[in-house]
C-alpha positions as CSV (number, residue, x, y, z in Angstrom):
1,M,-50.8,145.0,103.7
2,K,-48.8,142.8,106.0
3,K,-46.1,144.5,108.1
4,W,-43.3,142.3,106.8
5,I,-43.9,142.9,103.1
6,L,-42.6,146.5,103.0
7,P,-39.2,145.6,104.7
8,I,-38.8,142.7,102.3
9,I,-39.5,144.9,99.3
10,I,-37.0,147.5,100.6
11,L,-34.4,144.8,101.2
12,L,-34.9,143.4,97.8
13,V,-34.6,146.8,96.1
14,L,-31.4,147.5,98.0
15,C,-29.9,144.1,97.1
16,I,-30.7,144.6,93.4
17,N,-29.2,148.0,93.5
18,V,-26.0,146.8,95.2
19,A,-25.7,143.8,92.8
20,F,-26.0,145.9,89.7
21,S,-23.7,148.7,91.0
22,T,-20.9,146.1,91.4
23,K,-21.3,145.1,87.7
24,F,-21.5,141.4,88.8
25,H,-23.5,140.7,85.6
26,Y,-20.7,141.9,83.3
27,P,-18.4,139.3,81.7
28,E,-15.1,138.4,83.4
29,L,-12.2,140.6,82.6
30,P,-9.0,139.2,81.0
31,F,-6.9,140.6,83.8
32,S,-7.2,140.3,87.5
33,N,-5.9,143.5,89.1
34,K,-9.1,145.6,88.5
35,T,-12.7,145.0,89.3
36,K,-15.5,145.2,86.8
37,H,-16.9,148.2,88.7
38,E,-13.5,150.0,88.5
39,V,-13.2,149.4,84.8
40,A,-16.7,150.4,84.0
41,N,-16.3,153.6,86.0
42,L,-13.0,154.5,84.3
43,A,-14.6,153.9,80.9
44,T,-17.6,156.2,81.6
45,S,-15.9,158.9,83.6
46,S,-13.2,159.9,81.0
47,D,-13.3,162.2,78.0
48,V,-10.2,160.5,76.5
49,P,-11.1,158.1,73.7
50,L,-8.8,155.3,74.9
51,I,-8.5,155.0,78.6
52,K,-5.6,153.1,80.2
53,I,-7.1,150.8,82.8
54,T,-4.3,148.5,83.9
55,Q,-0.9,146.9,83.2
56,Q,-0.4,143.2,83.8
57,D,1.7,140.3,82.5
58,G,3.6,142.5,80.0
59,Y,0.5,144.2,78.5
60,V,-1.2,147.5,79.0
61,W,-5.0,147.4,78.7
62,F,-7.1,150.2,77.4
63,I,-10.9,150.5,77.2
64,T,-13.3,152.6,75.2
65,D,-17.0,153.0,75.1
66,D,-16.9,154.6,71.6
67,S,-18.2,152.8,68.5
68,L,-15.8,150.4,66.8
69,D,-15.0,152.8,64.0
70,V,-14.2,155.6,66.4
71,A,-12.2,153.3,68.6
72,I,-10.1,152.0,65.7
73,H,-9.5,155.6,64.6
74,S,-8.3,156.5,68.1
75,L,-6.0,153.5,68.2
76,E,-4.5,154.4,64.8
77,T,-4.0,158.0,65.9
78,R,-2.3,157.0,69.1
79,M,0.0,154.6,67.3
80,S,0.8,156.9,64.4
81,Q,1.8,159.6,66.9
82,N,4.5,157.2,68.1
83,G,5.7,156.3,64.5
84,W,3.6,153.2,63.9
85,E,1.7,152.5,60.7
86,L,-1.4,150.3,60.5
87,V,-0.7,147.7,57.8
88,E,-3.5,145.1,58.4
89,K,-6.7,144.5,60.3
90,N,-8.6,141.4,61.1
91,S,-11.5,140.7,63.4
92,T,-9.5,141.0,66.6
93,G,-6.1,142.1,65.7
94,Y,-4.5,145.3,64.3
95,F,-1.0,144.9,62.8
96,F,1.4,147.8,63.0
97,T,4.9,148.3,61.7
98,K,7.6,150.8,62.5
99,G,10.7,150.3,60.5
100,N,11.6,146.6,60.9
101,E,9.5,146.2,64.1
102,K,6.0,144.6,64.0
103,V,3.4,144.6,66.7
104,V,-0.1,143.1,67.0
105,I,-2.7,144.9,69.1
106,K,-5.5,142.7,70.1
107,S,-9.0,143.9,70.8
108,Q,-12.0,142.2,72.4
109,P,-15.5,143.3,73.3
110,W,-16.1,143.2,77.0
111,T,-19.8,144.1,76.9
112,R,-21.9,145.4,74.0
113,N,-20.8,148.9,75.2
114,Y,-17.1,148.5,75.8
115,L,-14.1,147.4,73.8
116,L,-10.8,146.4,75.3
117,F,-7.4,146.8,73.6
118,Q,-4.3,144.8,74.7
119,L,-1.0,146.6,73.8
120,P,2.5,145.3,74.7
121,I,4.1,147.5,77.3
122,G,6.1,150.3,75.8
123,L,3.8,151.3,73.0
């Protein structure tokens, strides 16, 4: 075996490890004040069903790595604890009412393992 092959293999393995640990291969996030790596770590390191990850442009962003059914149940529970009632669902939005107030909470898959929720600040 040539002397230069082993250092190249080691360097290649290190580069691949660094690249994947930064989550560069994940899709872009819909906000700019957190990195992909930070968001993925928050999602996997918490026992809370909906994890607050950031606040930007009038919205609070939450993430979950639970299944869709569990995630929606967690969202409904969180909102009902604050007096909101789910009145309608569609593919990406959840419509809640509280008295005369109405709010739409948007969701979007980030990867096949993570789901993001966008709530207006104050909910």
